[in-house]
C-alpha positions as CSV (number, residue, x, y, z in Angstrom):
1,M,102.0,118.7,123.6
2,N,103.7,115.3,124.1
3,I,106.0,113.6,121.7
4,Y,106.3,109.8,121.8
5,L,109.5,108.5,120.2
6,V,109.4,104.9,118.9
7,R,112.3,102.9,117.6
8,H,111.3,100.7,114.7
9,A,110.7,97.0,115.2
10,K,113.3,94.2,114.8
11,D,115.3,94.0,111.6
12,D,117.9,91.6,110.4
13,E,121.0,92.1,112.5
14,R,123.2,90.1,110.0
15,Y,123.2,93.3,107.9
16,R,124.5,96.8,108.5
17,G,121.7,99.2,109.2
18,G,122.0,103.0,108.5
19,W,120.3,103.7,105.3
20,S,119.7,100.1,104.5
21,Q,116.6,99.4,102.4
22,L,115.9,96.1,104.1
23,D,112.6,95.6,105.9
24,L,111.5,94.0,109.2
25,I,112.0,90.3,109.8
26,W,109.0,88.3,110.8
27,E,109.5,88.9,114.5
28,G,109.7,92.6,113.8
29,K,106.4,92.5,112.0
30,E,104.8,90.8,115.0
31,Q,106.3,93.5,117.3
32,A,104.9,96.2,115.0
33,E,101.4,94.7,115.2
34,K,101.7,94.5,119.0
35,L,102.7,98.1,119.1
36,A,99.7,99.1,117.0
37,E,97.3,97.1,119.2
38,F,98.8,98.7,122.3
39,L,98.5,102.3,121.0
40,Y,94.9,101.6,119.9
41,F,94.1,100.2,123.3
42,K,95.8,103.3,125.0
43,Q,94.6,106.0,122.6
44,K,92.5,107.6,125.2
45,E,95.6,108.1,127.3
46,F,98.1,109.0,124.6
47,K,95.7,111.0,122.4
48,I,98.0,110.7,119.4
49,T,96.9,113.2,116.7
50,K,99.9,113.0,114.3
51,I,102.4,110.4,113.1
52,I,105.7,111.2,111.6
53,S,108.1,108.5,110.4
54,S,111.4,107.9,108.8
55,D,110.9,106.7,105.2
56,L,113.3,103.8,105.6
57,P,111.5,100.5,105.2
58,R,112.0,99.2,108.7
59,A,110.6,102.3,110.3
60,L,107.8,102.9,107.7
61,S,106.6,99.3,108.1
62,T,106.4,99.8,111.8
63,A,104.5,103.1,111.4
64,N,102.1,101.6,108.9
65,E,100.9,99.0,111.4
66,V,100.0,101.9,113.7
67,V,98.3,103.8,110.9
68,K,96.0,100.9,110.2
69,K,94.8,100.8,113.8
70,L,94.6,104.6,114.6
71,N,93.5,105.7,111.1
72,I,95.8,108.7,111.2
73,R,97.6,109.9,108.1
74,I,101.3,109.4,108.2
75,E,103.9,112.0,107.3
76,L,107.3,110.8,106.0
77,D,110.5,112.7,106.8
78,K,113.9,111.8,105.5
79,D,115.6,113.7,108.3
80,L,114.4,111.0,110.6
81,R,116.6,108.5,108.9
82,E,119.4,106.7,110.8
83,M,123.0,107.9,110.0
84,N,123.8,107.6,106.3
85,N,126.5,104.9,106.3
86,G,126.9,105.1,102.5
87,D,128.4,102.1,100.8
88,L,127.9,100.0,103.9
89,A,124.1,100.4,104.0
90,G,122.4,96.9,104.0
91,M,125.8,95.1,103.6
92,L,126.2,91.8,105.3
93,N,128.3,92.3,108.4
94,K,130.8,89.6,107.4
95,E,131.2,91.3,104.0
96,A,131.7,94.7,105.6
97,L,134.4,93.3,107.9
98,V,136.4,92.3,104.9
99,K,135.8,95.3,102.6
100,Y,135.9,97.9,105.4
101,P,137.9,96.4,108.2
102,G,137.8,98.4,111.5
103,L,135.2,100.8,110.1
104,F,132.3,101.3,112.6
105,F,130.2,104.2,113.7
106,N,132.3,104.8,116.8
107,T,135.6,104.6,115.0
108,L,134.9,107.5,112.8
109,K,136.2,111.0,113.6
110,M,133.4,113.5,114.1
111,D,134.1,115.1,110.7
112,E,134.9,111.8,108.9
113,K,132.3,110.5,106.5
114,Y,131.3,106.9,105.7
115,P,132.3,106.1,102.1
116,N,129.6,108.1,100.2
117,G,127.8,108.8,103.4
118,E,127.6,111.2,106.4
119,S,130.0,112.0,109.2
120,P,128.8,111.8,112.8
121,D,128.8,115.6,112.8
122,D,126.6,115.7,109.7
123,F,124.2,113.3,111.4
124,Y,124.0,115.2,114.6
125,K,123.3,118.5,112.9
126,R,120.6,117.0,110.7
127,V,118.7,115.5,113.6
128,K,119.1,118.5,115.9
129,R,117.9,120.9,113.1
130,W,114.9,118.7,112.6
131,F,114.1,118.4,116.3
132,D,114.5,122.2,116.8
133,D,112.1,122.8,113.9
134,V,109.5,120.4,115.3
135,I,109.6,121.9,118.8
136,C,109.3,125.4,117.4
137,K,106.4,124.4,115.2
138,Y,104.3,122.4,117.6
139,K,105.3,123.4,121.1
140,H,102.3,125.6,121.7
141,S,99.9,123.3,119.8
142,N,97.6,120.6,121.1
143,E,99.2,117.9,119.0
144,N,100.5,114.7,120.5
145,I,103.0,113.3,118.0
146,L,104.2,109.8,117.5
147,I,107.7,109.7,115.9
148,V,108.8,106.4,114.4
149,T,112.5,106.5,113.9
150,H,115.8,104.8,114.7
151,G,118.0,104.3,117.8
152,G,120.7,106.8,116.7
153,V,118.1,109.5,116.2
154,I,116.5,108.9,119.6
155,N,120.0,109.0,121.2
156,I,120.7,112.5,119.7
157,I,117.3,113.8,120.8
158,C,118.0,112.5,124.3
159,H,121.3,114.3,124.4
160,V,119.8,117.6,123.1
161,V,117.0,117.6,125.6
162,K,119.3,116.7,128.5
163,D,121.9,119.3,127.3
164,I,124.6,116.7,127.1
165,E,127.3,117.0,124.5
166,W,126.9,114.3,121.8
167,T,129.7,112.5,120.0
168,N,129.9,109.1,118.4
169,K,132.2,108.0,121.2
170,N,129.5,108.4,123.9
171,K,128.0,105.4,125.6
172,L,124.6,105.1,123.8
173,F,121.3,105.1,125.6
174,K,120.1,101.6,124.6
175,T,116.8,101.8,122.7
176,L,114.7,98.7,122.6
177,D,112.7,97.4,119.7
178,V,109.3,99.3,119.5
179,A,109.8,100.8,122.9
180,I,108.0,104.1,123.4
181,Y,109.8,107.0,125.0
182,K,107.9,110.0,126.2
183,L,109.1,113.6,125.7
184,N,107.0,116.0,127.7
185,C,106.9,119.4,126.0
186,E,104.8,121.3,128.5
187,G,107.1,124.0,129.9
188,K,110.7,122.8,130.2
189,L,111.4,119.9,127.8
190,E,111.7,116.7,129.8
191,F,112.7,113.3,128.3
192,E,111.2,110.5,130.3
193,M,113.3,107.4,130.1
194,E,110.3,105.3,131.0
195,N,109.4,103.0,128.2
196,Y,106.2,101.1,127.6
197,N,107.4,98.0,125.7
198,D,106.1,95.6,128.3
199,F,103.1,95.5,125.9
200,L,105.0,92.9,123.9
201,R,104.1,90.4,126.6
202,V,100.5,91.3,126.8
203,D,97.5,90.0,124.8
204,F,94.9,92.7,124.1
């Protein structure tokens, strides 16, 4: 079994993300279409049999483009959402800087929650629990799973696989828009940092 982790396509960076209900911008929609074309073109290599996606609009719109090309049913999972930033979700950055000055992901204490949201510790435990369950469920299957999610989720999974302690103070592994990261689940789990997003510059 292989798992392919994909960060959603480009959204509007003028707004705070987290549990934002905002969708992709036009450039992101084009990226999602390119991703779908690439996976269709490479399906004999990737052999994707299952698609699981965060239900937040920017991830779901990305996944839906792939569904159209691969004709595979999508499974939504709220545990694949980005960190719940509560009242800041979808708020304009300039507004957030006024209403919540100095409040950012990496300024929170591990057990400190966003207003009406999660703490970094809550976020980590949610993602790790989800990941452990998926590995337990599918490790000995023949499924190749495409996971469409968010940068924060991919970062936690990377830390778990590499057995590195995760905190919100860590330097983040930079995930690119619609980049595909391979997790080889044959034998010892191995996270391959190689990404395939060069397809954004290719015409199929």
